C-alpha positions as CSV (number, residue, x, y, z in Angstrom):
1,M,-26.6,0.7,-24.1
2,R,-24.6,3.3,-22.3
3,Y,-25.6,1.9,-19.0
4,G,-24.2,-1.6,-19.7
5,I,-20.7,-0.3,-21.0
6,A,-20.5,2.0,-17.8
7,L,-21.5,-1.2,-15.9
8,A,-18.7,-3.1,-17.6
9,L,-16.1,-0.3,-17.1
10,L,-17.0,-0.2,-13.2
11,S,-16.8,-3.6,-13.0
12,L,-13.3,-3.7,-14.5
13,G,-12.2,-0.7,-12.2
14,L,-13.5,-2.7,-9.1
15,I,-11.7,-5.9,-10.3
16,S,-8.3,-3.9,-10.9
17,A,-8.7,-2.0,-7.7
18,Q,-9.2,-5.2,-5.7
19,G,-5.9,-6.5,-7.7
20,A,-3.9,-3.7,-6.6
21,W,-5.5,-3.9,-2.9
22,A,-4.5,-7.7,-2.9
23,A,-0.9,-7.0,-4.2
24,S,-0.4,-4.2,-1.7
25,S,-1.9,-6.3,1.0
26,K,0.8,-9.0,-0.1
27,A,3.5,-6.6,0.0
28,K,2.8,-5.3,3.4
29,A,2.7,-8.9,4.8
30,S,5.8,-9.8,3.2
31,E,7.2,-6.7,4.3
32,K,6.3,-7.5,8.1
33,T,7.6,-11.0,7.8
34,A,10.8,-9.4,6.5
35,R,10.9,-6.9,9.4
36,K,10.3,-9.9,11.8
37,A,13.1,-12.0,10.6
38,C,15.6,-9.3,10.7
39,L,14.8,-8.3,14.2
40,S,14.8,-12.0,15.2
41,G,18.4,-12.6,13.8
42,D,17.1,-14.3,10.6
43,Y,18.7,-11.9,8.5
44,T,19.0,-14.6,5.6
45,K,15.2,-14.8,5.5
46,G,14.6,-11.2,5.8
47,V,17.0,-10.3,3.2
48,S,15.6,-12.9,0.8
49,I,12.1,-11.6,1.2
50,L,13.4,-8.0,0.8
51,S,14.9,-9.2,-2.5
52,E,11.8,-10.6,-3.9
53,L,9.9,-7.3,-2.9
54,F,12.7,-5.2,-4.7
55,V,12.6,-7.5,-8.0
56,D,8.8,-7.3,-7.9
57,T,8.7,-3.6,-7.6
58,G,12.1,-1.9,-8.5
59,N,11.5,0.1,-5.3
60,P,15.0,0.8,-4.0
61,I,13.7,1.1,-0.4
62,Y,13.9,-2.4,-0.2
63,L,17.6,-2.2,-0.8
64,F,17.9,0.2,2.0
65,N,16.1,-2.2,4.3
66,Q,18.5,-5.1,3.4
67,A,21.2,-2.9,4.4
68,R,19.4,-2.0,7.7
69,C,18.9,-5.8,8.4
70,Y,22.5,-6.7,7.5
71,E,23.6,-3.7,9.9
72,Q,21.1,-5.0,12.7
73,N,22.9,-8.2,12.6
74,L,26.1,-6.9,12.8
75,R,27.0,-7.8,9.1
76,Y,28.8,-4.8,8.3
77,A,30.4,-5.5,4.7
78,E,27.3,-6.9,3.6
79,A,25.4,-4.0,4.9
80,A,27.8,-1.4,3.6
81,E,27.4,-3.0,0.0
82,R,23.9,-2.9,0.1
83,F,23.8,0.7,1.3
84,K,26.1,1.8,-1.6
85,E,23.6,-0.1,-4.1
86,Y,20.8,1.8,-2.7
87,L,22.7,4.8,-3.4
88,R,23.3,3.8,-7.1
89,K,19.6,2.9,-7.5
90,A,18.1,6.0,-5.9
91,P,19.8,9.0,-7.4
92,D,17.3,11.4,-6.6
93,L,17.8,11.5,-2.8
94,G,17.9,14.7,-1.2
95,D,21.2,15.7,0.5
96,R,20.1,15.1,4.0
97,E,18.9,11.4,3.0
98,K,22.2,10.6,0.9
99,A,24.5,11.9,3.9
100,D,22.5,9.9,6.1
101,V,23.2,6.7,3.9
102,E,26.9,7.9,3.4
103,R,27.4,8.1,7.3
104,R,25.9,4.4,7.7
105,I,28.5,3.3,5.1
106,A,31.2,4.9,6.9
107,D,30.1,3.4,10.4
108,C,29.8,-0.3,8.5
109,E,33.3,0.2,7.2
110,T,34.9,1.1,10.6
111,S,32.9,-1.5,12.5
């Protein structure tokens, strides 16, 4: 009986691990597609993909990446707003990281 329970739990663990891997794999593919879109000048597509990733995960790094996408495509007003949103959603940044983002905001606002 214990063997059956252990086997069932192991099976559930494998299914759960496979699901997490598939989600991670999908996120990595989406990140790559977003990066390619941003670098090729299709910032609308890149930012859209990054928005989906943020909504799915709640990870503020996707806000930062949206800002970088806008910044790379000379959309400075949008970049500054997204960097500000990143600061609001990631309050536990270290001093160095926060200073870097604030510098980026200042650069965008003067460009």
